N, C-alpha and C positions, 0 to 999 in steps of 0.2 A: 768108224767115221772120227773118232775123239784121239789124236797125239796126247794130250795131257788131259786128266779130270777136272773139269771146273764148276764152279756154280753157276751155271747157265740161269737159275730160275731168278736172278736178278736183273735180265736185261728186259730193258723197256722199250729200246728202238731198235730195228734191223734196217743199216743202211746197204742198199743192194747196188752193185753196178749194172750195167744193161748187157752190151755187147759182151759174150762171152759167160754170163750169168743168167740173166730172164732170156737170152738166144744164145742160141751155140757159137755165135761170132759171126755167123756166116750174114756175108751185107750181099743181098740182091738188088740190080738194078736194072731196068728196063731200056728201051732204044732211048727215050724219051729224058733219062736220069733220074726216074721214079725210085725212090728208095724202098725196098719190102724188108720184114724183118717175121721171124715165124716166134711168136712167146707159146710157152706150154700152157695149155688151162690146168693142169693139174697143179702147176706152180700159183697160179692165181687164186686157186682154191684155197690150196696152202697158208695163201696171204690174208685173204677172207677168213678163214679161221682164226690166225694170228691175232689179227688187227680184233676179232672180236673177244680176243681173250684181254684186251690192255696193249697188248703190244703197238708201238706203232711201227707204220714202214716208210722208210726215207728213198727214194732214188737219184744216185749219184753218178752221172756218165761225164766222159769228157767229148762225146758229141752231141750234137743238137739234133733234133728229131721229130717232126710232128709224130710220128708212131708211138713215141714214147709219151708223147700228149694224152695220147688218146689214151693208150695202154694204163695212163696211173689211174685218168678217169675213170674208164671201165671199171680199175679197183675201187676207187672213192678214196685212192690217197689225194690227199690234202696238195693243191697248189705251191703251197709255201713250204712243202718236202721233198719237191721234185727240182733237183738240178741238173742245168743238160750245159753243155761245152764248159766242164771246167777239166782241163787238160790238166793242170793241178789243183787236186781235190781239197789241198788242203784249205783255203778260202772259204771252199763251199761248205768243210765240216766245222770249221769256227761257225760259220751262220746258222748250221744245225744246232750245234750245244746252245748257242746264245737263243733260238728258239724254240727248244725244248728244256730248256732248262736243265738237264739231263747231263752226268758228270760222264767221262770217256767209259769210266768203267760200267757202265750201265747200257755202252752198247757194245751191238755186233754189226761188223761189216762183213758182206761177202763178196770176194773179188777173185780176180783169175790173171792179171797182169802187174806185172811190176809198176804201172802207173798207179795203182790202188795200192801198194805197200807204205804210201807215207800216211795213210790213213788207218790201214789195216795195223800198224805197229802202236798207234794211240788207244785204240779201242780194247774195251775185257772182253772181248771175243773174237780175234780174228778166223775170218771163215775161208779155206779156196774150195773152188770145186773140185773135183777127179782130175780134170785136164789141164789144172793151172801149170803157170810155167811153175817148175822146179824150185826156184829160185821163191816165188809166191808161197810155195808150199812150206819151207822150212821155216816161214814167220807165220803160219797158222797153227790154232789150235785144233780147229777141228777141218778135215779133209772128206769132203761128201765122197759117197761111196758112187754116185750120179754126177753126170758131167752137165758141164751149163748147158740152159735149153732143154734138156732133157731130164726135166724133174728136180734137180738139185736143190730148187729153192722149197720144192715140194718136202724134201725129206728135213730140212735144216727148218721148218715151219714146226714139223710135227714134233722133232726134236726140241725142240724150246718149248710147246704147250707139253711135252712129256715132264720137261723139266718143271714145268708150273703147275702139275700134275692135274692137269686137266685135259689132255689127249683122247683117255680114252673115254670120260664123259660126251666129250663133244663126239666122239666115233659114234658111239651109243645113240644118240638122238637120231642117230637116221634110220634105225633098226624100230623108229616108234610109228 
């Protein structure tokens, strides 16, 4: 998964794009124009595990969707860390820096397309999903083995937990 070894144990916040990262990028509409998205439950569990270790999760997406709002609430991601409708993601990233008081080096960003690059190039750990645009992969320090919406987020969460030295102990709790 890693192109360049880095100290990922210092990451305090993981910012996730939605379409192509939390989902496979497919957009489904019914005859009435209602939108549907499929989220991976394994990704959701990985995010819960990561949050329990003290790493915050934020969502930053170019589109607006009540489905994203519902998913974020389901995962207990605070409303203040859910940013929707930002085609230019830089202003939202600046707001995230203000809200969290973190330095860019303490942040990982996971994206799949060129609209993610303005933020990806600013953070300490830029991550691309396996099926990301080739130009995005060129600017990522990690490239997942799994595709967006197919467990890539879980893969990253576990990798970050491993870097913090807590993954195995967290997994072992399921054996008790």
